[in-house]
N, C-alpha and C positions, 0 to 999 in steps of 0.2 A: 711600362718598361723602364728599365733604366737605360740613362743614356751610353753606357759601353754598349750596351746589347743595341740599340738603337743606331749605332754608328758601326757593328759588325759587316754590314752589308758594303758599305763603300770602302772600307778597309780590305774586303775579299775581290772588290772590280778592281781594286786599283792592283792587288797581286796576279790576277786573271790579268790584269793590261800589259805588266810588264811578262807574264808568260809569253802573250803572244808576241812582244816586241821583241824576246829575245831568243826563241822558236822559229815564228815565222821570219823574223828578221835574219837570222843567221845563213837560212836557207835562201834569201832573197837575191835577186841581180838588181843590184844597183848602178848596172848600166859602166860604161868605161869612157874615159876622156879620149885615148884612139881612137875610138870608132863614132864620136859624137861631133855634132857640126858646131856645138857653141865651142869657146873660147874661155871659158868661166868655169869649167868642170876641172877640179881638182886633179892631180897625178892619182893613179891608182894604189897607190900604198896611201894615200890617206886615208881610205874607206876603214884600215885597220882600227881607227878611233872607236869605230863601234863595239870591238870587244872592251873599252874602259865605259864606254856607255852601257854596254851590259851590264857590266859589276856591278858602276854606282846606280843603277838603276834597282838591280836587282836587292842592295845593301838599304837602300831607301824602302822599296816594296817591304821587305822583311820588319827593318824600322819601325814602320808606321802599322805596322799590324800588332805589334806588342800591346797587350793590353795596358800596359801602364801608358801607353801611347794614344790610345782611343779616341781621348777628349782634347787633346793638346791641340790648344788656339791657331795653335801656326800650320800644324797637319791639316786641320778638319776642311780648309778650303781650297786645299789641295787637291784634293783624293779625286773629285771629281773630274776636272778638266784633265787632270795629268791619267786616270785610266784612261778616258778617250785618247787621248796623245798616243802614249805608249802603242795603245792596241790598234791605232789608225796607222800609225810610221811602220809597226812591223807587217801590216796585209797592204800598206803601199808600194813597198818593194815586188812584190806578188803582181800588182795590177801593171807596174808602168812598164814590164816587156808586152804585156798587153798590145801596145799603142792605141791605146784609147787615151787621147791627150786630154779630154777635158773631165775624164773621168779621174787620170793620176793626179790631174793638177787638183781639184776638189779635193782629195783626200790630203795630200800635202797641206794646202792651202789650209783646211779647218784643223789638220795637226799642229802649224806652227802657231794658230791661233788660240787653238788647246793650249800650247806649252808656254806662249806667252801671257795667256790670264794668268797662269799659275804662279809664273815666274815675278809679275807684276804684284803679287801677294805675297812675294818676301819683301817688298818696301817695307822697310825700318829694320830691317837682320843687315848686316854689314860683315863683309868680306873681312873685317881685320875682327871678327870675333874666334874666340879659342874655343867654342863649345862643343859639344860633340856634334851638336846637330846641324854647324857649320857643314861638315863633314858628312852626315849620313841625310840632308836634305838638299841644303843651299847648291851645295857643288854638284851633286847628281844631276838636278835640275838646271843647274846654268850650263852644264856641259852638254847636255841634250838639247837645250834651249839653243844653244848656240849653233850647234851643229847642225839642227833643223832648220835653223834661219840660213845658212849656208847655202844647205842644200835644197832648198824653198829657190834660194836667186839661181841656184846655177839648173835646177831643172827645168824652174818656168822660161829661162834664157833657151834652152834644148829647144823645149817645146813650141815658144815661139815659131824659132827657126822653122825646124819640122813642118809647122805649120803654116809656114812661107810669109812669115811676116820679116823677111827679108826680102823682100821685094818695096817696102814702101821707104826706104832710102837709110835703113837701117840695117848694114849688115852684122855679119858677128863680131867686126872689132868693135863698130859705133855700140852694140846691145853689152859685149863684155865690158867696156869702159864706163858707160853710163852706171851697170850695175853695180862695179866693182866701186864709185863714188858712193850710190845710194846706199850702199851695206856698212861703208864706212861711217858714213854720217849716223846711220840708226846706230851703228855700234857703237858708236861715241854716247850719242844722245842714251843709250840704253844704259850703258856703262857708270855714265855722269847721276841718271834718274834714279837706277837702281842698283847700287853699288854693293851686290849680294854675294858675289861668285867670281872665284877667278876664272872657274869653267867654262860660264860663257864668254869672255874674251879671247881666252886660249882657244877654242874651238872654232871662232873664226879668225885669227892670226894661225894658227895651224893650216888652215884651207887658203888662207888668200896663199902663204908660202909654199902650199902643195900648186896651186895655180900657176905663180910664178916660175917654179921648177919645171911645170908640164908645158907651159907656152914661151919659154925665154928664146927657142930657136927660129919657131914659126910666126912667133908675133909676139915681137919687142915690147912694144907697147904698152901690152898686156900683161906682161910679164912684171915689167918697172911700175906700172901702177899697183899690181897687187903687191909688190916687194913695199911699196912706198904707204900702202894703206895698211901694210902689217905692221908697221914701224909708227903710223900714226896712232893707232888703235896701242900699240905697246906703250907709248908714250903719254896717252889716256888714261889707261891701264895704271900707269906710275901714278898719275894726277889723282884719281879716282880713290888709290888707295890712301891717300893722305889726308882725305877729308874726315871730320871726326863722327862719332859713331852716332847713328841716328839715335836721340833719346825714345 
């Protein structure tokens, strides 16, 4: 069996994963910041980023499925984790409204883990690259991973509050501030460790600004922290973009 033929199933699986992401995801319920007890959910308009993510992942799926890209060494280690991550993300938004929080969190955490694994495998690529692979591979994966990371933090905070963990001395405000600091540190570390995509930090910055917009009236501390976090990540992005391209 030729190598190209042996890679037919992984290529097809990724196409199926993207199909589930787009079809199931476009029909799903992502919740609403207006109805949530969490102070870290972004304004509802921010979820429009899914439209860009759908387009990017579709471009990536088609590109990796081309016969000429079957044995591409950059793509081969990405297919398995992303096939799962895309399909799981599409299904997660249908599990979320059921109110079974351990199940929805399991979906979301495993989605983030799989996408993070794929993103880590982009190490050695560069956001300074001008190749078509940057726009067809690096940026779609980065945008998806960045937004899923933010969604995991936001949804996890909401689940903890709904499960009653605001009774242990960490109310909505402290949970929000804690996670805003955590996601800023995580985002900065990832940007320096794997400076492969503008999409990853821009997804985080987009979400942080939307958090600031949503909560500036009722929770100014959250709004200012989110705004400050977006500025910090923008500065880190500028700094990481000046690093020499990995050899």
